[in-house]
N, C-alpha and C positions, 0 to 999 in steps of 0.2 A: 512562159513566154511573156505574159503581161508584166511580171516583175522585172524581167530583163529589159523590156521596152521602157519601163518607168525609170530604171537606173540610167539608161542611155540618155533619156530626156533630161534628167537632173544634171548629168555630167555636161551635156551640151549647153544647158542654160547657165551653168557655172562658168564655162569658158566664155560665153557671150557677155558676161559681166566684167570681163577683164580688158583693160585698156593700157596703152603705153604712151608715154610722152618722151620725145627725144629733145633734150635741151640743147639747142643749136644757135643760141643768140649771142654767145660770147664773142668778144673782139679779138681774143688771142694775142694780146699785147706782148706778152713775154716771149713769144716765139715768132714775132714778126720778121726778124732777120732771116731765120731759117726758112719760113714759108715763102718769103720773097724770093729766095734762091730757087725754091722748088717750083713756084708758080709763075715767076717772072714779074710779080707785082705783089704789093702787100695784100695778103689774103688771110682771113681767119683760119686757123688750123683745121677746123672741122670740114672745110671745103677744099682741103688739099689732099693729094694722094701721097701721104707720108711713107707708107709701106705698101708696095705693090702698085697696081694701076687703079685702085678704087679710092675714093675720098674716104676720110674717116667717118663722115656722115653716112655714106653709102654702106660702109662696113657695119656700122651700128644698125642701120636699117635692116640689113640682111640677117644679122644676128637675132634681132627681135622677131623677125618673120618666122623663125623656127617654131614659135609657140603663139604669137599674137598676130592676127591678120592685119593687112594694110588698112582695112576699113576702121579698125580699132586703134590705129597708130596715129598720134598727133605730133606736130612739129612746133616747138616753141622757137620763134624766129624774130628777127628785127627787120623793119622796113629798109634800113640803111644797108642791109646785106643782100637785097633782092638781086643785085647783079651776079651774086655767087650762087644762089639757089634757084633763081627763077626758071632756068631751063630744066634742071633735074627734077623739080617738083611741079612742072607745068601741068601734068595730068592729075595731080593730087587735088581733091575737091577743097574748095575754100574753107569749109567747116573744119578740116583737119589741120589747117595752118593757123596757128595762134600767133598773130603778128603784132609786136609792139612797135611804136614809132622808132624808138632807140633803145639801146641796152641800158636797163636800170638796175642790173644785178640779178642774182639768182632768185632771191625771195619773191620779188614781184612777178618774175617770169613763171615760177611754179604756181603762184596764186592765180595768175591770169589763166593758166591752163586748167587749174582745178575748177574755176568758175565756168569754163567752157564745158568741161566734162560733166559738171553738175546738171547742165541742161539736158544731157543725153541719158544719164543714169546716176542719180544722186546716191544710190546704194551700191554702185559699182566699185570695183577694185582697180587701182591704178599703179603702174610702175614708172618711175622717172629714171631716165638713162642719160648720162652725159654723152655727148656726141664725139668725144675725142679720146676714147679708150682703145687700147690694144688688148685683145683677149686671145690667148693661145688655143683655147678649146671652147668654141662657141656653144656646143651642145651641153657640155658640163656646166658652163656658166648659166645657161637658161634653165637647167635642172635645179640650180640653186634658187633661181628666181621663182620657179614653180613651188619649191618648198616654202618660200616667203609668202606666196599667194595662199598656200594652204594654211599657214600660220594666221594670216589676216582673216581668213574665212572663219577660223575658230575664235579669234579675238578681234572683233571688228574695230575696237578703239586703238588697236596697236598700229604702230608704224615701224616697219622693219627696215633697218639700214644695213646693207651688205658690207661686211668687212673682208679684207684680203689678208691672208697669212703672209707676213713679210719675209722676204729672202735677204734683205739687207737693211741697215738702219738709215733709211732715207730721211734726212732732215727737212727736205723740201715738200714732204707730203703731210697731209692731215692724218692724225692717228686717233684711234678709239681705245679707251680703256674699258674692257668689259667687266661685268660683275656677275652675280648669280643668275640662274635661269629665272625668268618671270614666273609668278605663281601659276601653277597648273601646267607649266610647259615641261614636257618630258624629253624633248629633243635637245641633246647636249649642244647642238650647233646653234641653238637659239639662246642668246644671253642678253641680259639687260646691259644698258650703257651707264657706266659710272661717270665718265667725263670725256670731253673731246680735247685734243691737244693739236694746235695748229703750228706747223713748221717749227718743230723743236730744234735745238742745237744737235750737233752730231753726237755729243755725249749723252744728251737726254734721249735721243732716238735709240741709241744702243741700250740704254736702261729700259726703255719702253718695250723694245723687242725681247729683251731677256725676261721681262715680267708678263709676257703673254698678250701684249697689246697688238692691235692689227691696224693695217692701213684703212683709211676711210675711202671707199669706192664712190661714195655719193650716189649709189644706186639705191633708191628708196621705194618701198612697196607698202601700200596701205589702202584703206577705204577712202573714197572721196570725202566723206563726212569726217573721217578720222583726221585727215590732213587739215581740213577747214577748221576743225575744232582747235587744232594746235595754233593756227593763225589767229583765231579769235582770242585765244588765251594769251599768246606771247607777242603778237604783232597786231593788236586791235586797230591801230591807227591806219594801217596799210589797207585793210579790207574795204572800207567804203569807197575810196578813190578808184581802186582797181575794179571793184564791182560795177561802178557806173560806166567805166569805159567798156568792160566786157559786155554789159547789157546792151549798149549801143551797137557794138560790133556784132553781137549775136543776132540782133534784129536784122541787120543788113545781111549776114550770112544765111539766116533762115529764109529771108525773102528770096535771095538768090537761089538757094536750094529748092524752094517750092516752085519757082518759075521753071526750073530745068528738070525737075523730077516728079512733079505731081500733075 
């Protein structure tokens, strides 16, 4: 009985270290004409009900909720979009909303979110999800995310990027060329990355598909420290400025949280 209780405790603690960030700060420029027809005004696509009656953001939120709780889910947003998300995220605590003044691109948005998560659990694992994906089987998708979390638990310095097996040679997508399994990794689904290919020509995409390349989903899973180490290595100039802003906003968020919950 004691051994069983110990196993349950370990499993529960492992789950508590997992966080999600929904990347919802994009402007959706390429799809403005379509979203304007759907929403009646220019609206970033993540705040539109493109398929069915739920917005893409809400669909993403529901998918993540299959394995990660709302308390552990954060939203990367921009202040300029508050008119679109203000009502739907009204009840979400301020600490879970990582808000930039304007959209500065994906790299600063991810870093800003990482610095927020570092305040909660610097040893935690985190998954980043774009907010504009369609997934045909949410449960199967989140099972793959679970596999990625397990890989990161075994290799804390690793960052796992989920690839999608292509069904057509899409030239408008980003592609990944995989290579051999990382050292010590026995799961054939986990492969190293040889290179990234952005928006290839139709002929190039056809060749990529034939040689076993996959679409880049931009869903990434890793340890908070693992992601931050990548930034410090490859984008060292970005870290200080974003760190200062997040420190200021975290102090405000923490003060607000303490006033209402302590």
